[in-house]
PDB file of N, CA, C and O in Angstrom:
ATOM      1  N   UNK A   1     101.456  94.403  90.600  1.00  0.00           N
ATOM      2  CA  UNK A   1     102.218  95.454  92.079  1.00  0.00           C
ATOM      3  C   UNK A   1     100.838  96.508  92.337  1.00  0.00           C
ATOM      4  O   UNK A   1     100.248  96.668  93.406  1.00  0.00           O
ATOM      5  N   UNK A   2     100.601  97.011  91.314  1.00  0.00           N
ATOM      6  CA  UNK A   2      99.472  98.174  91.109  1.00  0.00           C
ATOM      7  C   UNK A   2      98.504  97.521  91.667  1.00  0.00           C
ATOM      8  O   UNK A   2      98.039  98.219  92.568  1.00  0.00           O
ATOM      9  N   UNK A   3      97.842  96.288  91.557  1.00  0.00           N
ATOM     10  CA  UNK A   3      96.617  95.817  91.238  1.00  0.00           C
ATOM     11  C   UNK A   3      96.706  95.275  92.929  1.00  0.00           C
ATOM     12  O   UNK A   3      95.638  94.975  93.463  1.00  0.00           O
ATOM     13  N   UNK A   4      97.737  95.187  93.572  1.00  0.00           N
ATOM     14  CA  UNK A   4      97.675  94.269  94.626  1.00  0.00           C
ATOM     15  C   UNK A   4      97.341  95.695  95.999  1.00  0.00           C
ATOM     16  O   UNK A   4      96.651  95.603  97.014  1.00  0.00           O
ATOM     17  N   UNK A   5      98.123  96.876  95.489  1.00  0.00           N
ATOM     18  CA  UNK A   5      98.385  98.162  96.376  1.00  0.00           C
ATOM     19  C   UNK A   5      96.832  98.875  95.868  1.00  0.00           C
ATOM     20  O   UNK A   5      96.379  99.754  96.601  1.00  0.00           O
ATOM     21  N   UNK A   6      96.347  98.635  95.102  1.00  0.00           N
ATOM     22  CA  UNK A   6      94.850  99.676  94.990  1.00  0.00           C
ATOM     23  C   UNK A   6      94.004  98.995  95.797  1.00  0.00           C
ATOM     24  O   UNK A   6      93.236  99.534  96.594  1.00  0.00           O
ATOM     25  N   UNK A   7      94.168  97.275  95.540  1.00  0.00           N
ATOM     26  CA  UNK A   7      92.885  96.188  96.797  1.00  0.00           C
ATOM     27  C   UNK A   7      93.282  96.765  97.908  1.00  0.00           C
ATOM     28  O   UNK A   7      92.367  97.049  98.681  1.00  0.00           O
ATOM     29  N   UNK A   8      94.266  97.010  98.214  1.00  0.00           N
ATOM     30  CA  UNK A   8      94.700  96.971  99.583  1.00  0.00           C
ATOM     31  C   UNK A   8      93.954  98.453 100.055  1.00  0.00           C
ATOM     32  O   UNK A   8      93.207  98.682 101.007  1.00  0.00           O
ATOM     33  N   UNK A   9      94.498  99.384  98.941  1.00  0.00           N
ATOM     34  CA  UNK A   9      94.030 100.812  99.489  1.00  0.00           C
ATOM     35  C   UNK A   9      92.476 100.577 100.030  1.00  0.00           C
ATOM     36  O   UNK A   9      91.986 100.821 101.133  1.00  0.00           O
ATOM     37  N   UNK A  10      91.878  99.996  98.801  1.00  0.00           N
ATOM     38  CA  UNK A  10      90.382 100.109  99.169  1.00  0.00           C
ATOM     39  C   UNK A  10      89.889  99.395 100.454  1.00  0.00           C
ATOM     40  O   UNK A  10      88.944  99.913 101.048  1.00  0.00           O
ATOM     41  N   UNK A  11      90.564  97.994 101.053  1.00  0.00           N
ATOM     42  CA  UNK A  11      90.433  97.499 101.762  1.00  0.00           C
ATOM     43  C   UNK A  11      90.806  98.136 103.100  1.00  0.00           C
ATOM     44  O   UNK A  11      90.261  97.783 104.146  1.00  0.00           O
ATOM     45  N   UNK A  12      91.678  99.014 103.047  1.00  0.00           N
ATOM     46  CA  UNK A  12      91.821  99.681 104.527  1.00  0.00           C
ATOM     47  C   UNK A  12      91.200 101.135 104.164  1.00  0.00           C
ATOM     48  O   UNK A  12      91.593 102.084 104.842  1.00  0.00           O
ATOM     49  N   UNK A  13      90.061 101.414 102.923  1.00  0.00           N
ATOM     50  CA  UNK A  13      88.797 101.961 103.461  1.00  0.00           C
ATOM     51  C   UNK A  13      87.735 101.519 103.774  1.00  0.00           C
ATOM     52  O   UNK A  13      86.804 102.123 104.307  1.00  0.00           O
ATOM     53  N   UNK A  14      87.807 100.239 103.412  1.00  0.00           N
ATOM     54  CA  UNK A  14      86.608  99.479 103.573  1.00  0.00           C
ATOM     55  C   UNK A  14      86.425  99.340 105.240  1.00  0.00           C
ATOM     56  O   UNK A  14      85.359  99.360 105.856  1.00  0.00           O
ATOM     57  N   UNK A  15      88.131  99.154 105.926  1.00  0.00           N
ATOM     58  CA  UNK A  15      87.946  98.775 106.929  1.00  0.00           C
ATOM     59  C   UNK A  15      87.689 100.399 107.821  1.00  0.00           C
ATOM     60  O   UNK A  15      86.962 100.617 108.790  1.00  0.00           O
ATOM     61  N   UNK A  16      88.392 101.144 107.225  1.00  0.00           N
ATOM     62  CA  UNK A  16      87.845 102.344 108.398  1.00  0.00           C
ATOM     63  C   UNK A  16      86.598 102.753 108.142  1.00  0.00           C
ATOM     64  O   UNK A  16      86.118 103.444 109.040  1.00  0.00           O
ATOM     65  N   UNK A  17      85.705 102.495 106.929  1.00  0.00           N
ATOM     66  CA  UNK A  17      84.173 102.667 106.717  1.00  0.00           C
ATOM     67  C   UNK A  17      83.713 101.519 107.979  1.00  0.00           C
ATOM     68  O   UNK A  17      82.993 101.955 108.878  1.00  0.00           O
ATOM     69  N   UNK A  18      84.051 100.374 108.010  1.00  0.00           N
ATOM     70  CA  UNK A  18      83.663  99.833 109.113  1.00  0.00           C
ATOM     71  C   UNK A  18      83.737 100.330 110.526  1.00  0.00           C
ATOM     72  O   UNK A  18      82.738 100.181 111.230  1.00  0.00           O
ATOM     73  N   UNK A  19      84.774 100.886 111.004  1.00  0.00           N
ATOM     74  CA  UNK A  19      85.095 101.429 111.927  1.00  0.00           C
ATOM     75  C   UNK A  19      84.278 102.572 112.404  1.00  0.00           C
ATOM     76  O   UNK A  19      83.800 102.575 113.539  1.00  0.00           O
ATOM     77  N   UNK A  20      84.038 103.954 111.205  1.00  0.00           N
ATOM     78  CA  UNK A  20      82.936 104.697 111.247  1.00  0.00           C
ATOM     79  C   UNK A  20      81.365 104.239 111.270  1.00  0.00           C
ATOM     80  O   UNK A  20      80.555 105.036 111.744  1.00  0.00           O
ATOM     81  N   UNK A  21      80.944 103.068 110.806  1.00  0.00           N
ATOM     82  CA  UNK A  21      79.841 102.621 110.827  1.00  0.00           C
ATOM     83  C   UNK A  21      79.930 102.025 112.694  1.00  0.00           C
ATOM     84  O   UNK A  21      78.809 102.028 113.203  1.00  0.00           O
ATOM     85  N   UNK A  22      80.932 101.616 113.543  1.00  0.00           N
ATOM     86  CA  UNK A  22      80.522 101.003 114.763  1.00  0.00           C
ATOM     87  C   UNK A  22      79.995 102.378 115.720  1.00  0.00           C
ATOM     88  O   UNK A  22      79.023 102.603 116.441  1.00  0.00           O
ATOM     89  N   UNK A  23      81.255 103.164 115.273  1.00  0.00           N
ATOM     90  CA  UNK A  23      80.566 104.762 116.167  1.00  0.00           C
ATOM     91  C   UNK A  23      79.754 105.234 115.867  1.00  0.00           C
ATOM     92  O   UNK A  23      79.297 106.099 116.614  1.00  0.00           O
ATOM     93  N   UNK A  24      79.099 104.951 114.605  1.00  0.00           N
ATOM     94  CA  UNK A  24      77.565 105.511 114.151  1.00  0.00           C
ATOM     95  C   UNK A  24      76.204 104.720 115.167  1.00  0.00           C
ATOM     96  O   UNK A  24      75.142 105.219 115.540  1.00  0.00           O
ATOM     97  N   UNK A  25      76.737 103.392 115.385  1.00  0.00           N
ATOM     98  CA  UNK A  25      75.868 102.716 115.743  1.00  0.00           C
ATOM     99  C   UNK A  25      75.988 103.043 117.404  1.00  0.00           C
ATOM    100  O   UNK A  25      75.187 102.679 118.266  1.00  0.00           O
ATOM    101  N   UNK A  26      77.237 103.843 117.599  1.00  0.00           N
ATOM    102  CA  UNK A  26      77.227 103.522 119.628  1.00  0.00           C
ATOM    103  C   UNK A  26      75.953 104.861 119.656  1.00  0.00           C
ATOM    104  O   UNK A  26      74.927 105.006 120.321  1.00  0.00           O
ATOM    105  N   UNK A  27      76.675 105.754 118.501  1.00  0.00           N
ATOM    106  CA  UNK A  27      75.817 107.316 118.736  1.00  0.00           C
ATOM    107  C   UNK A  27      74.352 107.068 118.708  1.00  0.00           C
ATOM    108  O   UNK A  27      73.613 107.807 119.358  1.00  0.00           O
ATOM    109  N   UNK A  28      73.905 106.144 118.047  1.00  0.00           N
ATOM    110  CA  UNK A  28      72.426 105.687 117.816  1.00  0.00           C
ATOM    111  C   UNK A  28      71.979 105.191 118.477  1.00  0.00           C
ATOM    112  O   UNK A  28      70.749 105.168 118.465  1.00  0.00           O
ATOM    113  N   UNK A  29      72.665 104.538 119.394  1.00  0.00           N
ATOM    114  CA  UNK A  29      72.391 103.177 120.290  1.00  0.00           C
ATOM    115  C   UNK A  29      72.160 103.942 121.762  1.00  0.00           C
ATOM    116  O   UNK A  29      71.282 103.708 122.592  1.00  0.00           O
ATOM    117  N   UNK A  30      73.460 105.138 121.825  1.00  0.00           N
ATOM    118  CA  UNK A  30      73.165 105.987 123.276  1.00  0.00           C
ATOM    119  C   UNK A  30      72.015 106.999 123.262  1.00  0.00           C
ATOM    120  O   UNK A  30      71.755 107.545 124.334  1.00  0.00           O
ATOM    121  N   UNK A  31      71.252 107.335 122.112  1.00  0.00           N
ATOM    122  CA  UNK A  31      70.386 108.325 121.943  1.00  0.00           C
ATOM    123  C   UNK A  31      71.144 109.760 121.791  1.00  0.00           C
ATOM    124  O   UNK A  31      70.776 110.690 122.509  1.00  0.00           O
ATOM    125  N   UNK A  32      72.069 109.916 120.974  1.00  0.00           N
ATOM    126  CA  UNK A  32      72.924 110.503 120.278  1.00  0.00           C
ATOM    127  C   UNK A  32      72.624 110.991 119.063  1.00  0.00           C
ATOM    128  O   UNK A  32      73.575 111.213 118.313  1.00  0.00           O
ATOM    129  N   UNK A  33      71.316 111.257 118.607  1.00  0.00           N
ATOM    130  CA  UNK A  33      70.922 111.084 117.014  1.00  0.00           C
ATOM    131  C   UNK A  33      72.114 112.063 116.307  1.00  0.00           C
ATOM    132  O   UNK A  33      72.214 111.845 115.100  1.00  0.00           O
ATOM    133  N   UNK A  34      72.737 112.763 116.661  1.00  0.00           N
ATOM    134  CA  UNK A  34      73.541 114.015 115.608  1.00  0.00           C
ATOM    135  C   UNK A  34      74.847 113.106 115.624  1.00  0.00           C
ATOM    136  O   UNK A  34      75.567 113.152 114.626  1.00  0.00           O
ATOM    137  N   UNK A  35      75.177 112.346 116.604  1.00  0.00           N
ATOM    138  CA  UNK A  35      76.692 111.855 116.496  1.00  0.00           C
ATOM    139  C   UNK A  35      76.690 110.700 115.153  1.00  0.00           C
ATOM    140  O   UNK A  35      77.486 110.571 114.223  1.00  0.00           O
ATOM    141  N   UNK A  36      74.957 109.658 115.640  1.00  0.00           N
ATOM    142  CA  UNK A  36      75.264 108.550 114.792  1.00  0.00           C
ATOM    143  C   UNK A  36      74.602 109.478 113.331  1.00  0.00           C
ATOM    144  O   UNK A  36      74.948 108.882 112.310  1.00  0.00           O
ATOM    145  N   UNK A  37      74.038 110.331 113.115  1.00  0.00           N
ATOM    146  CA  UNK A  37      73.675 110.808 111.904  1.00  0.00           C
ATOM    147  C   UNK A  37      75.062 111.188 110.819  1.00  0.00           C
ATOM    148  O   UNK A  37      75.265 110.886 109.643  1.00  0.00           O
ATOM    149  N   UNK A  38      75.848 111.962 111.790  1.00  0.00           N
ATOM    150  CA  UNK A  38      77.280 111.822 111.087  1.00  0.00           C
ATOM    151  C   UNK A  38      78.536 111.354 110.627  1.00  0.00           C
ATOM    152  O   UNK A  38      79.402 111.672 109.813  1.00  0.00           O
ATOM    153  N   UNK A  39      78.152 109.941 111.971  1.00  0.00           N
ATOM    154  CA  UNK A  39      79.264 109.236 111.649  1.00  0.00           C
ATOM    155  C   UNK A  39      78.322 108.359 110.570  1.00  0.00           C
ATOM    156  O   UNK A  39      78.835 107.247 110.442  1.00  0.00           O
ATOM    157  N   UNK A  40      77.641 108.437 110.110  1.00  0.00           N
ATOM    158  CA  UNK A  40      76.312 107.250 109.104  1.00  0.00           C
ATOM    159  C   UNK A  40      77.170 108.080 107.944  1.00  0.00           C
ATOM    160  O   UNK A  40      78.071 107.521 107.318  1.00  0.00           O
ATOM    161  N   UNK A  41      76.844 109.309 107.746  1.00  0.00           N
ATOM    162  CA  UNK A  41      77.770 110.038 106.707  1.00  0.00           C
ATOM    163  C   UNK A  41      78.929 110.059 106.380  1.00  0.00           C
ATOM    164  O   UNK A  41      79.181 110.137 105.178  1.00  0.00           O
ATOM    165  N   UNK A  42      79.762 110.011 107.131  1.00  0.00           N
ATOM    166  CA  UNK A  42      81.445 109.652 107.103  1.00  0.00           C
ATOM    167  C   UNK A  42      80.889 107.971 106.667  1.00  0.00           C
ATOM    168  O   UNK A  42      80.636 107.857 105.467  1.00  0.00           O
ATOM    169  N   UNK A  43      80.780 107.287 107.123  1.00  0.00           N
ATOM    170  CA  UNK A  43      80.663 105.638 106.708  1.00  0.00           C
ATOM    171  C   UNK A  43      80.277 105.793 105.180  1.00  0.00           C
ATOM    172  O   UNK A  43      81.138 105.331 104.432  1.00  0.00           O
ATOM    173  N   UNK A  44      79.309 106.272 104.629  1.00  0.00           N
ATOM    174  CA  UNK A  44      78.999 106.584 103.533  1.00  0.00           C
ATOM    175  C   UNK A  44      80.337 107.355 102.620  1.00  0.00           C
ATOM    176  O   UNK A  44      80.681 107.001 101.492  1.00  0.00           O
ATOM    177  N   UNK A  45      80.656 107.925 103.028  1.00  0.00           N
ATOM    178  CA  UNK A  45      81.730 108.661 102.315  1.00  0.00           C
ATOM    179  C   UNK A  45      82.713 108.040 101.935  1.00  0.00           C
ATOM    180  O   UNK A  45      83.139 108.181 100.789  1.00  0.00           O
ATOM    181  N   UNK A  46      83.447 106.972 103.092  1.00  0.00           N
ATOM    182  CA  UNK A  46      84.512 106.053 103.163  1.00  0.00           C
ATOM    183  C   UNK A  46      83.920 104.838 102.573  1.00  0.00           C
ATOM    184  O   UNK A  46      84.710 104.444 101.715  1.00  0.00           O
ATOM    185  N   UNK A  47      83.051 104.183 102.628  1.00  0.00           N
ATOM    186  CA  UNK A  47      82.447 103.252 101.611  1.00  0.00           C
ATOM    187  C   UNK A  47      82.141 103.282 100.284  1.00  0.00           C
ATOM    188  O   UNK A  47      81.972 102.261  99.617  1.00  0.00           O
ATOM    189  N   UNK A  48      82.056 104.454  99.837  1.00  0.00           N
ATOM    190  CA  UNK A  48      81.638 104.710  98.627  1.00  0.00           C
ATOM    191  C   UNK A  48      83.467 105.055  97.806  1.00  0.00           C
ATOM    192  O   UNK A  48      83.803 105.051  96.622  1.00  0.00           O
ATOM    193  N   UNK A  49      84.174 105.283  98.915  1.00  0.00           N
ATOM    194  CA  UNK A  49      85.576 105.536  98.170  1.00  0.00           C
ATOM    195  C   UNK A  49      86.341 104.459  98.399  1.00  0.00           C
ATOM    196  O   UNK A  49      87.523 104.666  98.123  1.00  0.00           O
ATOM    197  N   UNK A  50      86.012 102.983  98.955  1.00  0.00           N
ATOM    198  CA  UNK A  50      86.875 102.160  99.033  1.00  0.00           C
ATOM    199  C   UNK A  50      86.094 101.234  98.006  1.00  0.00           C
ATOM    200  O   UNK A  50      86.735 100.428  97.332  1.00  0.00           O
ATOM    201  N   UNK A  51      84.880 101.328  97.894  1.00  0.00           N
ATOM    202  CA  UNK A  51      84.463 100.016  96.977  1.00  0.00           C
ATOM    203  C   UNK A  51      84.777 100.679  95.160  1.00  0.00           C
ATOM    204  O   UNK A  51      84.944 100.121  94.076  1.00  0.00           O
ATOM    205  N   UNK A  52      84.729 102.217  95.653  1.00  0.00           N
ATOM    206  CA  UNK A  52      85.518 102.623  94.073  1.00  0.00           C
ATOM    207  C   UNK A  52      86.985 102.207  93.531  1.00  0.00           C
ATOM    208  O   UNK A  52      87.458 101.951  92.424  1.00  0.00           O
ATOM    209  N   UNK A  53      87.481 102.267  94.886  1.00  0.00           N
ATOM    210  CA  UNK A  53      89.309 102.209  94.876  1.00  0.00           C
ATOM    211  C   UNK A  53      89.245 100.547  94.512  1.00  0.00           C
ATOM    212  O   UNK A  53      90.085 100.083  93.741  1.00  0.00           O
ATOM    213  N   UNK A  54      88.289  99.758  95.062  1.00  0.00           N
ATOM    214  CA  UNK A  54      88.821  98.504  94.410  1.00  0.00           C
ATOM    215  C   UNK A  54      88.044  98.188  92.821  1.00  0.00           C
ATOM    216  O   UNK A  54      88.421  97.466  91.898  1.00  0.00           O
ATOM    217  N   UNK A  55      86.752  99.103  92.971  1.00  0.00           N
ATOM    218  CA  UNK A  55      86.649  98.237  90.906  1.00  0.00           C
ATOM    219  C   UNK A  55      87.059  98.968  90.422  1.00  0.00           C
ATOM    220  O   UNK A  55      86.735  98.804  89.246  1.00  0.00           O
ATOM    221  N   UNK A  56      87.930 100.214  90.553  1.00  0.00           N
ATOM    222  CA  UNK A  56      88.394 100.727  89.532  1.00  0.00           C
ATOM    223  C   UNK A  56      89.701 100.498  89.301  1.00  0.00           C
ATOM    224  O   UNK A  56      90.273 100.789  88.250  1.00  0.00           O
ATOM    225  N   UNK A  57      90.463  99.717  90.737  1.00  0.00           N
ATOM    226  CA  UNK A  57      91.591  99.184  90.407  1.00  0.00           C
ATOM    227  C   UNK A  57      91.559  97.776  89.525  1.00  0.00           C
ATOM    228  O   UNK A  57      92.459  97.379  88.784  1.00  0.00           O
ATOM    229  N   UNK A  58      90.136  97.043  89.829  1.00  0.00           N
ATOM    230  CA  UNK A  58      90.314  95.825  88.629  1.00  0.00           C
ATOM    231  C   UNK A  58      90.437  96.099  87.492  1.00  0.00           C
ATOM    232  O   UNK A  58      91.152  95.500  86.690  1.00  0.00           O
ATOM    233  N   UNK A  59      89.595  97.259  87.228  1.00  0.00           N
ATOM    234  CA  UNK A  59      88.803  97.723  85.952  1.00  0.00           C
ATOM    235  C   UNK A  59      89.801  98.078  85.142  1.00  0.00           C
ATOM    236  O   UNK A  59      89.834  97.612  84.003  1.00  0.00           O
ATOM    237  N   UNK A  60      91.111  99.258  85.743  1.00  0.00           N
ATOM    238  CA  UNK A  60      92.046  99.609  85.020  1.00  0.00           C
ATOM    239  C   UNK A  60      93.415  98.488  85.176  1.00  0.00           C
ATOM    240  O   UNK A  60      94.567  98.848  84.931  1.00  0.00           O
ATOM    241  N   UNK A  61      93.171  97.537  85.480  1.00  0.00           N
ATOM    242  CA  UNK A  61      94.489  96.627  85.818  1.00  0.00           C
ATOM    243  C   UNK A  61      94.317  95.422  84.588  1.00  0.00           C
ATOM    244  O   UNK A  61      95.252  94.883  83.995  1.00  0.00           O
ATOM    245  N   UNK A  62      93.011  95.192  84.408  1.00  0.00           N
ATOM    246  CA  UNK A  62      93.062  93.935  83.917  1.00  0.00           C
ATOM    247  C   UNK A  62      93.628  94.023  82.907  1.00  0.00           C
ATOM    248  O   UNK A  62      93.713  95.126  82.369  1.00  0.00           O
ATOM    249  N   UNK A  63      94.222  92.838  82.301  1.00  0.00           N
ATOM    250  CA  UNK A  63      94.651  92.198  80.756  1.00  0.00           C
ATOM    251  C   UNK A  63      93.854  92.724  79.828  1.00  0.00           C
ATOM    252  O   UNK A  63      92.666  92.537  80.093  1.00  0.00           O
ATOM    253  N   UNK A  64      94.069  93.366  78.748  1.00  0.00           N
ATOM    254  CA  UNK A  64      93.437  93.388  77.588  1.00  0.00           C
ATOM    255  C   UNK A  64      93.852  92.569  76.446  1.00  0.00           C
ATOM    256  O   UNK A  64      95.022  92.244  76.245  1.00  0.00           O
ATOM    257  N   UNK A  65      92.739  92.205  75.612  1.00  0.00           N
ATOM    258  CA  UNK A  65      92.708  90.962  75.069  1.00  0.00           C
ATOM    259  C   UNK A  65      91.295  90.996  74.440  1.00  0.00           C
ATOM    260  O   UNK A  65      90.867  90.017  73.829  1.00  0.00           O
TER     261      UNK A  65
END
């Protein structure tokens, strides 16, 4: 159960990162470099958190043996 919740939390963070990336892309395409830049920064943080949650869950819930 812990593994499923950890992976789902990671996937939720990655979904938020995808939404932030879409907003950043819209900002860059619209000529708003400041909006594009800061949403890109937010995307990087969310993506790092999502990948960290998934990898950490897999590492810490594996069977010992």
